[in-house]
C-alpha positions as CSV (number, residue, x, y, z in Angstrom):
1,M,127.7,31.7,119.5
2,N,128.8,34.0,116.7
3,H,125.7,36.0,115.5
4,R,127.2,36.3,112.0
5,Q,127.5,32.7,111.1
6,S,126.9,31.7,107.5
7,F,123.3,31.4,106.3
8,V,124.3,28.0,104.8
9,T,124.0,26.5,108.3
10,V,120.8,28.3,109.0
11,A,119.3,27.1,105.7
12,T,120.2,23.5,106.6
13,V,118.3,23.8,109.8
14,L,115.3,25.6,108.4
15,L,114.8,23.4,105.4
16,L,114.7,20.1,107.2
17,G,111.8,18.0,105.9
18,G,109.0,16.9,108.2
19,A,105.3,16.5,108.6
20,L,103.0,18.8,106.7
21,S,101.9,21.8,108.7
22,A,98.3,23.2,108.7
23,A,99.2,26.6,110.2
24,D,99.3,29.8,108.1
25,F,102.0,32.4,108.5
26,N,102.2,36.0,107.4
27,L,105.1,38.5,107.5
28,G,104.3,42.2,107.8
29,F,105.5,45.5,109.2
30,R,104.6,47.4,112.3
31,F,105.6,51.0,113.2
32,P,105.4,51.0,117.0
33,N,105.9,54.8,117.4
34,N,103.7,55.8,114.5
35,G,100.4,54.2,115.3
36,G,101.2,50.6,114.6
37,A,100.1,49.9,111.0
38,C,102.0,50.8,107.9
39,P,101.3,54.6,107.6
40,T,99.9,56.2,104.4
41,T,102.0,59.3,105.0
42,V,104.4,60.6,107.5
43,Q,104.5,64.4,107.8
44,V,107.8,66.1,108.7
45,S,109.1,69.7,108.7
46,P,110.1,70.7,105.1
47,D,113.6,71.7,106.3
48,A,114.4,68.7,108.4
49,T,117.7,67.1,107.5
50,E,116.4,63.6,108.1
51,V,113.7,61.5,109.8
52,I,114.2,58.3,111.6
53,L,111.4,55.8,112.0
54,D,111.3,52.7,114.1
55,V,110.0,49.6,112.2
56,Q,109.4,46.1,113.3
57,M,108.9,43.0,111.1
58,I,106.1,40.9,112.5
59,L,105.3,37.2,112.1
60,T,101.6,36.3,112.5
61,T,100.4,32.7,112.9
62,T,96.8,31.8,112.2
63,N,94.7,28.6,111.5
64,N,96.5,26.7,114.3
65,P,94.0,26.6,117.1
66,T,94.2,24.7,120.3
67,P,91.6,21.9,120.3
68,D,89.1,21.7,123.1
69,G,90.7,19.8,125.9
70,G,93.7,19.0,123.8
71,P,97.3,20.0,124.1
72,K,98.6,23.2,122.5
73,P,99.9,22.7,119.0
74,D,103.4,24.0,118.2
75,G,104.0,27.4,116.7
76,A,107.0,28.3,114.5
77,Q,110.4,26.9,115.3
78,G,112.4,29.3,113.1
79,W,112.3,31.6,110.2
80,S,114.4,33.5,107.6
81,F,113.7,36.4,105.3
82,G,115.2,39.5,103.7
83,V,113.7,43.0,103.4
84,K,114.7,45.3,100.5
85,V,114.3,49.0,101.4
86,D,113.9,51.8,98.8
87,G,113.7,55.5,99.5
88,A,115.4,55.1,102.9
89,V,118.4,53.3,104.5
90,I,118.7,51.2,107.5
91,D,120.5,53.3,110.1
92,G,124.0,51.8,110.2
93,S,124.2,52.0,113.9
94,T,121.6,49.3,114.3
95,Y,123.9,46.7,112.8
96,E,126.6,47.3,115.4
97,P,126.9,45.2,118.7
98,L,125.6,46.8,121.8
99,T,127.6,46.7,125.0
100,I,125.7,43.8,126.7
101,D,128.3,41.0,126.6
102,G,129.3,42.2,123.2
103,L,126.7,39.9,121.7
104,D,123.3,41.8,121.6
105,Y,122.1,43.5,118.4
106,Y,119.5,46.1,118.2
107,G,117.7,44.3,115.5
108,L,117.0,41.2,117.7
109,E,116.6,43.0,121.0
110,L,113.1,41.7,121.2
111,E,111.2,39.2,123.4
112,V,108.8,36.6,122.0
113,S,106.4,34.3,123.8
114,T,107.4,30.7,123.4
115,I,106.8,27.2,124.6
116,Y,110.1,25.8,125.9
117,D,111.4,22.4,126.9
118,H,114.3,23.9,128.9
119,D,115.8,20.6,130.1
120,G,114.7,18.0,127.5
121,K,113.2,15.7,130.1
122,P,109.8,14.3,129.3
123,A,108.8,14.2,132.9
124,T,109.4,17.9,133.4
125,A,106.6,20.3,132.4
126,L,107.2,22.6,129.4
127,R,107.7,26.3,130.3
128,D,104.7,28.1,128.9
129,P,104.9,30.9,128.4
130,W,108.6,31.4,128.2
131,M,109.7,34.9,127.2
132,Q,112.7,34.5,124.9
133,N,115.1,37.3,124.0
134,L,115.9,36.7,120.3
135,N,119.5,37.8,120.8
136,T,120.1,34.8,123.1
137,A,118.1,32.3,121.2
138,G,119.6,29.1,119.7
139,F,120.8,30.6,116.4
140,P,120.2,34.3,115.8
141,V,121.4,36.1,112.7
142,F,120.8,39.8,111.7
143,E,122.9,41.4,108.9
144,P,122.8,44.1,106.2
145,A,121.5,42.8,102.9
146,Y,123.1,43.0,99.5
147,T,122.1,41.9,96.0
148,T,125.3,40.0,95.4
149,K,127.3,37.4,97.2
150,A,130.2,38.4,99.4
151,P,133.7,37.6,98.0
152,P,135.5,34.6,99.6
153,S,137.4,36.9,102.0
154,G,134.0,38.1,103.3
155,I,135.2,41.7,103.0
156,R,133.0,43.7,100.6
157,P,134.3,46.7,98.6
158,E,133.2,50.1,99.7
159,T,131.1,50.3,96.6
160,D,128.8,47.6,97.9
161,V,126.0,49.4,99.6
162,P,123.4,47.6,101.7
163,V,119.9,47.5,100.2
164,G,118.1,46.3,103.3
165,I,118.4,43.6,106.0
166,V,118.4,39.8,106.3
167,T,117.7,37.7,109.3
168,A,117.5,34.0,110.2
169,M,116.4,32.4,113.5
170,V,116.3,29.0,115.1
171,L,114.8,29.4,118.6
172,A,116.6,26.4,120.0
173,T,119.1,24.0,118.6
174,K,119.1,21.4,121.4
175,Q,115.6,21.3,123.0
176,K,112.2,22.0,121.7
177,Q,111.3,25.7,121.6
178,V,108.5,27.1,119.5
179,L,106.4,30.3,119.3
180,Q,102.8,30.2,120.7
181,P,100.4,28.4,118.3
182,E,98.6,31.6,117.2
183,G,99.3,35.3,117.5
184,T,101.7,38.0,116.3
185,E,105.3,38.5,117.4
186,A,107.8,41.2,116.4
187,V,110.8,39.1,115.1
188,L,113.1,41.9,113.8
189,Q,113.4,45.6,114.2
190,A,115.4,48.4,112.6
191,K,115.6,52.2,112.3
192,L,114.7,53.6,108.9
193,K,116.6,56.8,108.0
194,V,115.0,59.0,105.3
195,A,117.3,61.9,104.2
196,G,115.9,65.5,103.9
197,P,115.1,68.1,103.0
198,F,111.4,67.4,102.4
199,T,110.3,70.0,100.0
200,E,108.4,67.3,98.1
201,A,107.0,63.9,98.9
202,K,109.5,61.0,99.1
203,T,108.3,57.4,98.7
204,V,109.6,54.7,101.0
205,S,108.9,51.0,100.3
206,L,109.7,47.9,102.4
207,V,109.4,44.7,100.5
208,F,110.0,41.1,101.6
209,Q,112.4,39.7,98.9
210,D,113.9,36.3,98.3
211,G,117.5,36.0,97.3
212,L,119.2,38.8,99.2
213,Y,122.7,38.1,100.6
214,G,124.1,38.5,104.1
215,A,127.5,37.0,104.8
216,G,126.7,33.7,103.2
217,E,124.2,32.2,100.7
218,P,121.0,33.9,99.4
219,V,118.3,34.1,102.0
220,G,114.9,32.6,101.3
221,T,111.5,33.6,102.9
222,V,110.8,30.6,105.0
223,V,109.0,29.7,108.3
224,T,109.8,26.3,109.9
225,H,106.8,24.6,111.5
226,Q,106.8,21.0,112.7
227,S,110.2,20.7,111.1
228,A,108.7,21.5,107.7
229,S,109.5,24.6,105.6
230,K,106.5,26.8,104.9
231,T,106.4,29.8,102.6
232,P,104.6,32.6,104.4
233,T,102.4,35.2,102.8
234,F,103.6,38.7,103.3
235,T,102.3,42.2,103.5
236,N,104.7,44.8,102.1
237,C,104.6,48.5,103.1
238,T,104.8,51.6,101.0
239,F,104.3,55.1,102.3
240,Q,105.2,58.7,101.6
241,V,107.2,61.1,103.7
242,V,105.7,64.5,102.9
243,P,106.3,68.1,104.0
244,K,104.0,69.0,106.8
245,D,101.2,71.2,105.6
246,D,100.4,74.0,108.1
247,K,96.8,73.7,107.0
248,V,95.3,70.6,108.5
249,F,92.0,69.0,107.5
250,Q,91.5,65.9,109.6
251,L,88.7,63.3,109.6
252,S,88.9,61.0,112.6
253,V,86.6,58.1,113.7
254,L,86.1,57.9,117.4
255,P,83.9,56.0,119.9
256,L,81.0,58.1,120.9
257,D,80.2,57.0,124.5
258,E,83.7,56.5,125.9
259,P,87.2,57.8,125.3
260,A,89.5,56.0,122.9
261,T,92.3,53.9,124.5
262,T,94.8,55.2,122.0
263,V,94.4,58.3,119.8
264,G,96.0,58.4,116.3
265,V,97.9,61.6,115.4
266,N,99.5,61.1,112.0
267,S,97.5,60.2,108.9
268,G,97.0,56.4,108.7
269,E,97.2,55.9,112.5
270,Y,94.2,54.3,114.1
271,N,92.3,55.4,117.2
272,V,91.8,52.3,119.3
273,L,88.9,51.4,121.7
274,E,89.7,48.3,123.9
275,K,86.5,47.0,125.4
276,S,85.4,43.9,127.4
277,V,82.0,42.6,126.5
278,Q,80.1,40.1,128.7
279,V,78.8,37.1,126.8
280,P,75.7,35.6,128.5
281,E,76.1,32.2,130.0
282,G,75.3,29.4,127.5
283,Q,76.1,31.6,124.5
284,G,79.2,31.4,122.4
285,S,78.9,35.0,121.1
286,V,76.9,38.2,121.5
287,D,76.1,41.1,119.2
288,V,76.8,44.6,120.6
289,M,75.9,48.1,119.3
290,I,78.9,50.4,119.1
291,P,78.1,54.1,118.3
292,V,80.9,56.0,116.7
293,I,81.3,59.7,115.8
294,V,83.3,61.1,112.9
295,K,85.0,64.5,113.8
296,L,86.3,67.1,111.4
297,T,89.3,69.1,112.8
298,T,91.0,72.0,111.1
299,A,94.3,73.7,112.2
300,G,96.7,76.2,110.8
301,L,93.9,78.3,109.2
302,P,93.5,82.1,109.6
303,E,91.1,82.8,112.4
304,G,87.4,83.1,111.5
305,D,85.8,81.2,108.7
306,G,86.3,77.5,108.5
307,P,84.8,74.8,106.3
308,Q,81.5,75.4,104.4
309,G,80.9,71.7,103.7
310,W,82.3,68.3,103.3
311,S,81.8,64.8,101.9
312,F,83.4,61.4,102.8
313,G,82.8,57.7,103.0
314,M,83.6,55.2,105.7
315,T,83.9,51.4,105.5
316,H,83.7,48.8,108.2
317,E,85.5,45.4,108.3
318,S,83.3,42.4,107.5
319,P,82.3,39.9,108.8
320,C,83.0,41.0,112.4
321,M,80.9,44.2,112.0
322,S,78.0,45.7,110.0
323,V,76.1,49.0,110.0
324,N,73.2,48.3,112.3
325,V,69.8,48.4,110.6
326,V,66.6,49.4,112.4
327,D,63.0,49.2,111.2
328,V,61.5,52.7,110.7
329,E,57.8,52.6,109.8
330,G,58.3,49.3,108.0
331,Y,61.4,50.3,106.1
332,P,64.8,48.8,107.0
333,T,67.1,51.9,107.7
334,P,70.8,51.9,108.5
335,E,71.6,53.9,111.6
336,I,73.6,56.6,109.9
337,I,72.6,59.7,111.8
338,L,72.8,63.4,111.3
339,A,69.9,64.3,113.6
340,G,71.2,65.6,116.9
341,V,74.7,66.1,115.6
342,I,75.4,69.7,116.4
343,V,78.1,71.9,115.0
344,D,79.3,75.4,116.1
345,T,78.9,77.8,113.2
346,I,79.1,81.4,112.0
347,Y,75.7,82.1,110.3
348,D,74.4,85.0,108.2
349,H,70.8,84.1,109.0
350,D,69.1,86.8,106.9
351,G,71.7,87.7,104.2
352,K,71.5,91.4,105.2
353,P,74.9,93.2,105.4
354,A,73.6,95.5,108.1
355,T,72.6,92.7,110.4
356,P,75.5,91.2,112.5
357,L,76.4,87.5,111.9
358,K,75.1,85.0,114.4
359,E,78.2,83.8,116.3
360,H,78.3,80.3,117.7
361,Y,75.0,79.4,116.0
362,Q,74.4,75.7,117.0
363,Q,73.3,73.9,113.8
364,D,71.7,70.5,113.8
365,L,73.2,68.9,110.7
366,S,69.9,67.2,109.8
367,L,68.4,70.7,109.3
368,A,71.3,72.2,107.4
369,G,71.2,73.4,103.8
370,F,72.1,70.2,102.1
371,P,72.4,67.1,104.3
372,V,73.0,63.6,103.0
373,A,73.8,60.5,105.0
374,E,73.3,57.1,103.4
375,A,74.5,53.5,103.4
376,A,77.6,53.0,101.3
377,Y,78.3,50.4,98.6
378,T,81.2,49.6,96.3
379,T,79.1,49.7,93.1
380,K,76.7,52.2,91.6
381,A,73.0,51.8,92.2
382,P,71.1,50.4,89.2
383,E,68.6,52.5,87.2
384,G,65.7,53.3,89.4
385,G,67.8,53.2,92.5
386,I,66.5,49.9,93.9
387,R,69.4,47.6,94.8
388,P,69.1,43.8,94.8
389,E,69.0,42.2,98.2
390,T,72.5,40.7,97.6
391,D,73.9,44.3,97.8
392,V,75.2,44.6,101.3
393,P,76.3,48.0,102.7
394,V,80.0,48.3,103.4
395,G,79.7,51.5,105.4
396,A,78.3,55.0,105.1
397,V,78.6,58.1,103.0
398,T,77.7,61.7,103.8
399,A,77.7,65.0,102.0
400,M,77.0,68.4,103.6
401,V,76.6,72.0,102.6
402,L,75.8,74.0,105.7
403,S,73.7,76.6,103.8
404,T,72.8,76.9,100.2
405,K,71.4,80.5,100.5
406,Q,73.4,82.5,103.1
407,K,76.9,82.3,104.5
408,Q,77.3,79.6,107.1
409,V,80.7,78.1,108.1
410,L,82.3,76.2,110.9
411,Y,84.9,78.0,112.9
412,A,88.5,77.7,111.8
413,N,90.9,75.7,113.9
414,A,88.2,73.8,115.7
415,T,86.8,70.3,116.0
416,D,83.2,69.4,115.2
417,P,81.2,66.2,115.0
418,V,80.0,65.6,111.5
419,L,78.4,62.1,111.4
420,K,77.2,59.4,113.8
421,V,77.0,55.7,112.9
422,I,75.9,52.8,115.0
423,F,77.7,49.6,114.2
424,K,76.8,46.1,115.2
425,A,79.7,43.8,116.1
426,T,79.8,40.2,117.0
427,V,81.9,39.4,120.0
428,T,83.0,35.8,120.7
429,K,83.4,34.4,124.2
430,D,87.1,34.1,125.4
431,A,88.4,35.7,122.2
432,T,89.5,39.2,121.1
433,T,88.3,40.5,117.8
434,D,89.8,43.6,116.1
435,C,87.2,45.4,113.8
436,K,88.4,48.3,111.7
437,I,86.5,51.4,110.5
438,D,88.3,53.5,107.9
439,I,87.6,56.8,106.1
440,T,87.3,55.7,102.4
441,G,86.7,57.7,99.3
442,G,85.0,56.5,96.1
443,L,82.0,54.7,97.7
444,Y,78.5,55.0,96.3
445,G,75.3,56.1,98.0
446,S,72.3,56.6,95.8
447,G,74.2,58.6,93.2
448,E,77.8,59.1,92.0
449,P,80.9,58.1,93.9
450,V,81.6,60.2,97.0
451,G,85.0,61.6,97.4
452,N,86.8,62.7,100.6
453,V,86.6,66.5,100.3
454,V,86.4,69.5,102.7
455,T,85.1,72.8,101.1
456,Y,87.1,75.8,102.5
457,Q,86.8,79.3,101.0
458,S,84.8,77.7,98.1
459,A,87.7,75.5,97.2
460,S,88.0,71.7,97.5
461,K,90.6,70.5,100.0
462,E,91.5,66.9,100.4
463,P,91.7,65.8,104.0
464,N,95.3,65.3,104.8
465,V,95.0,63.5,108.1
466,L,92.7,60.4,108.2
467,N,92.4,58.4,111.3
468,G,90.2,55.2,111.4
469,L,89.1,53.3,114.5
470,I,90.0,49.8,115.7
471,L,87.4,48.3,118.0
472,R,89.3,45.7,120.0
473,L,86.5,43.7,121.6
474,T,87.1,40.9,124.1
475,G,84.4,38.5,125.0
476,T,84.3,37.6,128.7
477,S,82.3,35.0,130.6
478,G,81.8,37.2,133.6
479,P,81.3,40.9,134.4
480,P,84.4,43.1,133.7
481,P,86.4,43.8,136.9
482,V,85.5,47.0,138.8
483,E,88.7,49.0,139.6
484,K,89.5,51.3,142.4
485,N,92.5,53.7,142.5
486,Q,95.6,53.4,144.6
487,F,96.4,56.5,146.7
488,V,98.8,58.0,149.2
489,R,97.1,58.7,152.5
490,G,97.2,62.4,153.3
491,D,98.0,63.5,149.7
492,A,94.8,65.5,149.3
493,N,96.0,67.8,146.6
494,N,97.3,64.8,144.5
495,D,100.8,66.2,144.0
496,T,102.6,63.0,145.2
497,K,103.8,64.8,148.4
498,V,102.3,65.1,151.9
499,D,103.0,68.5,153.4
500,I,101.3,71.6,154.8
501,A,99.6,72.2,151.4
502,D,97.5,69.1,151.9
503,V,96.3,70.5,155.3
504,V,95.2,73.6,153.6
505,W,93.5,71.6,150.8
506,I,91.5,69.5,153.3
507,V,90.4,72.6,155.2
508,Y,89.2,74.4,152.1
509,H,87.5,71.3,150.8
510,V,85.7,70.8,154.1
511,I,84.4,74.4,154.2
512,G,82.9,73.8,150.7
513,D,85.3,75.7,148.4
514,A,84.7,74.2,144.9
515,A,88.3,75.0,143.9
516,Y,89.5,72.2,146.2
517,P,87.8,69.0,145.1
518,L,88.7,65.6,146.6
519,A,87.9,62.9,144.1
520,C,89.7,60.2,146.1
521,K,88.2,60.6,149.6
522,D,90.6,57.9,151.0
523,A,93.6,60.2,150.2
524,G,92.0,62.9,152.4
525,D,91.1,60.5,155.2
526,A,94.4,61.1,157.0
527,N,93.2,59.6,160.3
528,D,91.8,56.5,158.6
529,S,88.6,56.6,160.7
530,D,86.9,53.3,159.9
531,G,83.7,54.3,161.4
532,D,83.5,57.7,159.7
533,P,85.2,57.5,156.2
534,A,84.1,61.1,155.5
535,V,86.8,63.8,155.2
536,N,86.5,66.4,157.9
537,I,88.5,68.9,159.9
538,A,89.8,66.1,162.1
539,D,91.9,64.8,159.2
540,A,93.6,68.2,158.9
541,V,94.3,68.3,162.6
542,Y,95.7,64.7,162.4
543,L,98.2,65.8,159.7
544,L,99.3,68.8,161.7
545,G,99.9,66.6,164.7
546,Y,102.1,64.3,162.7
547,M,104.0,67.1,160.9
548,F,104.7,69.4,163.9
549,K,104.0,67.5,167.2
550,G,105.6,64.2,166.6
551,E,102.3,62.3,166.7
552,S,101.5,59.1,164.8
553,A,102.0,59.0,161.1
554,P,99.0,58.3,158.8
555,A,98.2,54.6,158.3
556,V,99.4,52.8,155.1
557,P,99.4,53.5,152.3
558,F,101.7,56.4,153.3
559,A,105.5,56.3,153.5
560,G,105.8,53.5,151.1
561,G,104.1,55.3,148.2
562,C,101.0,54.3,146.3
563,G,98.7,51.6,147.8
564,T,95.2,50.8,149.0
565,D,93.4,49.4,152.0
566,D,90.5,47.1,152.7
567,D,88.0,49.9,153.2
568,S,88.7,51.6,149.8
569,T,86.1,51.1,147.1
570,D,85.5,52.2,143.5
571,T,83.4,55.1,144.9
572,S,85.7,56.3,147.7
573,C,88.7,56.3,145.3
574,P,87.5,55.9,141.7
575,K,89.7,54.9,138.9
576,G,91.6,57.9,137.6
577,S,91.1,60.0,140.7
578,T,94.8,60.1,141.7
579,T,98.2,59.9,139.9
580,C,98.6,56.3,141.2
581,P,97.5,53.4,139.0
582,P,94.2,51.5,139.5
583,V,93.8,48.0,140.8
584,P,90.9,45.6,140.6
585,L,88.5,45.4,143.5
586,P,88.9,42.1,145.5
């Protein structure tokens, strides 16, 4: 089928009347290589000639749940929309056909999860899920967008410059095929090209806009569901491409007790913690406490003195999360904590020039010169400072001056913890909830609004990299699976090869040299001695016999690469102990 058919045909299919649809649809943008969400800023080298950013247009379906015990409801059957781009252009190469049968286009080289009646026979089960490449769907269209209609010849004058992109899609034109009833799918992608140099900020905006033209009629913003046309809501995206500042002042929210699954780098990107939470039998949900830490990082500063103080606010997403409140001597107190948060400082403890400064002085922030940590609100406290019970905290604020009398500073080009907050999140069984925590200026504690500021060399610096945290919490009805690592038997030094170096590694490990650890004992157990899983000199001898005397090879997993065996456990080969991937315990 010709991918560039007129939008007249598509509009006819998309606008067919039908039963009213209860589902809700939203169109938005995702930046897969820049942290996911629409960025606030993208930093680039000032002398770069251009920057190219990958962007996906995403369709999210909500309010369309599967009833208990009932069949799955249908998701979207098709859609059309246009995107106007300002401050950038769509890289022209993304319009051109690729070499796969001469039909595939970069813009639609995406797979979506569908429910598919592949043969149209009622007796045959639907294919669910069926991963559908959008290029090979029933009616795919992806074209550059213009503000005027093409002439009858279809050939536009060179003065016609694309202002964005348009797309239309019908998943299947013969049998039933729909998206899953709820969830988010990328339905179009493109490359944004922003021209340099970048000596000053450049604003880029992506806006869903009705009435743009491809090769045919104006394209409307429509989602087809149950053969009815629905107008989706949409979330536009505006960000700035800014010259990279060599001086970095970064505030980042991170989980306290475990590493983040994904770590944001550019400002606006989120750190992500993915976590399974067991919901007790008989309960539909459970509350969990999630401690987080905010870290202040500086980079590009002259060595020596770093920040003298800071202030900032943080907000949590309601209703899935709140700041946990504890009862302290009869007073409800949010768990916003400075006590025990230790920073590494340079400290003039006595103010005497003749006395050397105290290097690496470990300062408890609760005992610093001016420590403030309070619950945050969106409005100022009334006279007297007593808020009504209807005022609910939206997060936390903090302000800090390390010392009000003598010099005390953090080290430059370092990372220090500056605030701990314990959040309470509600996790629903058999569901995944995303709860966001953001660094936010302008919130109120007990006084005036608190700005995001870092004090450096007695001057106020606005943090130029802000990374919030997404808590992605999945409720499970049983304990999370315990994982063990795969391994290659005999690869004691974990370099993916089995050779004489592994013999040496085993020998030095056995004699107790700490420089030769063996986190995965199964990898060092070359002779696979079931009765004695410990690694000993016999394993080194076994490898030598195989390598140089023609004796038996080590048992699997060996020549075939990564694997495991029935004797391996999460303690004999813990997750992360080799370069091989982990697998669940049976």
